C-alpha positions in Angstrom: -6.6 116.5 267.2 -6.1 119.7 266.7 -9.0 121.6 265.4 -11.2 121.0 262.1 -10.4 123.6 259.2 -11.4 123.9 256.1 -8.7 123.1 253.6 -10.6 124.5 250.3 -13.9 126.4 250.2 -15.0 123.8 247.6 -19.0 125.1 247.3 -19.4 121.6 245.9 -22.9 120.4 245.0 -22.4 117.3 246.8 -18.6 116.4 247.1 -17.8 112.8 247.4 -14.8 110.2 248.1 -12.1 111.4 248.4 -9.2 110.0 248.0 -5.2 110.2 248.6 -2.8 110.3 246.1 0.6 109.7 248.1 2.9 109.5 244.8 1.0 113.5 244.8 0.6 113.9 248.1 -3.1 114.9 246.4 -6.7 114.6 247.3 -8.5 113.8 244.1 -12.9 114.4 245.1 -15.8 115.1 243.5 -18.7 117.0 242.5 -21.3 114.2 241.7 -24.1 116.7 240.8 -21.7 119.2 239.5 -20.1 116.8 237.8 -15.9 116.0 237.8 -13.4 114.6 239.4 -11.7 117.1 240.7 -7.5 117.2 242.7 -6.7 119.4 245.0 -2.8 119.3 246.5 -3.3 120.8 250.2 0.5 122.4 250.9 0.0 124.5 247.6 -3.5 125.0 247.1 -3.4 124.1 243.6 -6.0 122.4 241.6 -7.8 120.7 238.9 -10.7 119.8 237.3 -12.4 117.6 234.7 -15.4 117.2 233.6 -18.2 114.8 233.4 -20.8 114.9 231.2 -23.5 113.2 233.6 -23.0 112.9 237.3 -20.2 111.1 238.9 -20.4 108.6 241.8 -17.2 107.7 243.0 -13.7 106.7 241.0 -10.6 104.8 241.3 -7.0 105.6 240.7 -5.4 103.3 238.8 -2.0 101.4 238.3 -1.0 102.7 235.5 -2.4 106.3 234.8 -5.4 107.8 234.4 -8.7 106.8 236.8 -12.0 104.4 236.3 -15.3 106.6 237.1 -18.2 105.3 237.9 -20.7 107.7 236.4 -24.1 107.3 236.2 -24.6 104.9 232.6 -21.9 102.8 234.5 -17.9 102.4 234.7 -15.3 104.3 232.2 -11.9 104.3 232.1 -10.4 108.0 232.4 -7.7 109.0 230.6 -6.2 112.0 232.7 -3.9 113.6 229.8 -6.8 113.9 227.5 -9.9 113.6 229.6 -11.5 111.0 227.5 -13.2 108.4 228.1 -13.3 105.4 227.8 -17.0 102.9 228.4 -15.9 99.8 230.1 -19.2 98.4 232.0 -23.0 99.2 232.1 -24.7 96.8 234.2 -27.5 99.3 235.3 -27.9 101.1 231.2 -31.4 100.4 231.1 -32.6 101.1 234.4 -32.6 105.3 234.6 -34.3 104.8 238.8 -30.5 104.4 239.7 -27.1 105.6 239.0 -24.4 105.1 240.9 -22.9 105.9 243.7 -19.6 105.5 246.5 -17.0 103.0 245.5 -13.7 102.6 246.2 -10.4 99.9 245.6 -9.9 96.1 246.9 -6.7 96.8 248.6 -5.8 93.7 245.4 -6.6 96.0 243.2 -10.7 95.5 242.3 -12.8 98.6 242.4 -16.2 97.6 244.3 -18.7 100.7 243.4 -22.4 100.4 244.5 -25.9 102.2 243.2 -28.9 104.3 244.9 -32.3 104.5 244.2 -32.9 108.2 242.8 -35.7 109.1 244.9 -34.0 107.5 247.6 -37.0 105.6 249.3 -37.1 101.4 247.5 -34.3 98.7 248.0 -33.3 99.0 244.2 -29.6 99.2 244.9 -26.7 96.6 244.3 -23.3 96.7 244.6 -21.1 95.1 242.2 -16.9 94.3 241.3 -15.2 94.8 238.8 -12.2 93.4 237.6 -8.5 94.2 236.7 -9.9 92.0 233.9 -12.8 94.8 232.5 -15.6 91.8 233.6 -18.5 93.4 236.2 -19.9 91.9 239.2 -23.0 92.2 241.4 -23.2 90.8 245.0 -25.3 92.0 246.6 -28.6 94.1 245.9 -31.6 95.4 248.1 -29.8 98.6 249.2 -31.5 101.8 249.3 -28.1 103.4 249.1 -25.1 101.7 248.7 -22.4 104.0 251.0 -19.6 103.9 252.8 -16.9 100.9 251.8 -14.1 100.3 254.0 -11.7 97.8 254.1 -9.4 96.8 257.6 -5.8 97.4 257.0 -5.2 93.0 256.5 -7.6 93.5 254.1 -10.0 90.9 255.1 -13.1 92.7 256.7 -14.9 95.1 253.8 -17.5 97.0 256.3 -20.4 98.8 254.1 -23.7 100.8 254.4 -26.4 101.9 253.7 -27.6 105.7 254.0 -31.0 105.4 253.7 -31.4 102.1 255.4 -29.0 103.2 257.7 -27.0 100.5 259.0 -23.8 100.0 258.6 -22.5 96.1 257.4 -19.8 94.1 258.0 -18.4 91.5 255.3 -15.2 89.2 255.3 -13.1 89.4 252.5 -11.7 87.0 250.1 -8.6 89.1 248.6 -7.7 86.1 246.5 -11.5 85.9 244.9 -13.0 88.9 245.5 -15.9 86.8 246.7 -17.7 88.5 249.6 -19.1 86.7 253.2 -21.2 86.3 256.2 -22.6 90.0 255.8 -24.2 90.8 259.8 -24.5 94.3 260.5 -23.0 96.1 263.2 -24.6 98.9 263.7 -28.3 101.3 263.0 -26.8 104.9 263.6 -30.5 107.3 263.6 -30.6 110.2 262.8 -29.7 112.7 265.2 -26.1 109.9 265.4 -25.7 111.0 262.2 -27.2 109.0 258.5 -23.7 107.3 257.9 -22.7 107.9 254.5 -18.8 107.4 253.4 -16.1 105.7 255.6 -12.6 105.0 255.8 -11.0 102.6 258.1 -7.6 103.6 261.1 -4.8 101.5 261.8 -6.8 99.6 264.1 -9.9 98.4 263.5 -11.8 101.3 264.1 -14.1 103.2 261.1 -14.6 106.5 260.8 -17.9 107.5 259.1 -19.7 110.8 257.9 -23.3 111.2 259.4 -24.8 113.2 256.8 -27.5 113.9 258.4 -26.0 115.6 262.1 -22.9 116.5 260.9 -20.6 114.9 262.3 -17.8 112.2 262.1 -18.1 109.3 263.4 -15.7 106.6 264.8 -16.7 103.3 265.1 -15.3 100.7 267.1 -14.8 97.2 265.3 -18.1 95.5 267.7 -20.2 98.6 267.4 -19.7 100.7 269.8 -19.7 104.7 269.3 -15.9 105.7 270.1 -16.0 109.1 269.3 -17.4 111.6 267.2 -16.6 115.0 266.1 -18.3 118.4 265.4 -18.3 119.7 261.8 -18.9 122.5 260.5 -21.1 122.4 258.6 -24.3 120.2 258.9 -23.9 118.2 256.1 -20.6 115.9 255.6 -20.3 113.1 253.2 -16.6 111.3 253.3 -12.9 110.7 255.5 -10.7 109.8 253.9 -6.8 109.6 255.5 -3.8 111.3 253.8 -0.3 113.3 254.5 3.0 112.2 254.8 2.2 110.1 257.8 -1.4 109.3 256.4 -3.1 111.0 259.9 -4.9 114.0 258.5 -8.3 113.2 258.3 -10.0 114.8 255.1 -13.8 115.5 255.3 -15.6 116.2 251.9 -19.2 118.0 252.3 -23.2 119.1 250.8 -24.6 122.2 250.0 -27.3 120.9 247.7 -30.5 121.5 249.0 -30.0 124.1 251.6 -32.1 126.8 252.8 -30.5 130.6 251.6 -30.9 130.7 256.0 -28.9 126.7 256.3 -26.1 128.6 254.0 -26.5 131.6 256.2 -25.6 129.9 258.5 -23.2 127.4 257.2 -21.5 129.1 254.4 -18.4 126.7 254.1 -20.4 124.1 252.9 -19.6 122.9 250.0 -15.8 122.8 251.9 -13.5 119.9 251.8 -11.6 119.5 256.0 -9.2 118.7 257.7 -8.6 117.6 260.4 -4.8 115.7 262.1 -5.8 112.7 263.8 -3.4 110.7 266.4 -3.6 107.3 264.4 -2.7 106.4 260.8 -5.5 105.4 257.8 -5.5 102.5 256.0 -4.0 103.8 252.9 -6.9 102.6 249.5 -5.6 100.8 246.5 -5.2 101.8 243.1 -7.1 99.6 240.7 -5.1 97.5 238.6 -7.2 97.0 235.5 
């Protein structure tokens, strides 16, 4: 494993949801609070941005073209050429106390995205499944901050976290129906270990989780034991994803929102995107089939 390096001094307020596009050799990611979807070509350093009219919790690249984005008001289709948004589903349109957060595409092409309590204290968040036909289904509730979605290599195991509940869950996943079953607690990371934020699976079945409260990346074994802990040069990493030509580069987003001046002085790269090379490739993330 190589040293952690900053690949983009993005100064994101709340960088999140990195997604690797193998076809473009590019990394997409969002800034939730300075709302925009961004793209970085690591080889050239070239960037592009699509501003959003409201907070963007997550997104997914589509099989056809463009993306589906989870904004505060709900799901929209984004045209990369025109920048226009087409409303698709608004399951929380009447609830101003929540917004969409982390999301990811299942191996069979469905987009899952969860909501979170804006006050970070009440279990009023839910997890939704957006099917390729545009239908939207609530599949879990009782969450404070839905986060950390990632599927195992065989597509039959979903990990999912509640950041403020400090829980990492596992679900059995049916790739034919998109149904979740048999939720169980895998780990209970506290503040010192690293409250679980975004996550990603590697090909050995280990789950990499951004420990947002501890400035670390944690690699969790299938049995819930902590196999590895990597210190990062920022106090609040938010989400990892695998990328690169061999899927052995781990990219990690971070935040700078809410940091005091002295903390920013000590960690000037907060809000940047970081990378490190690992020896086990990651599980590729599928594209939304809608």
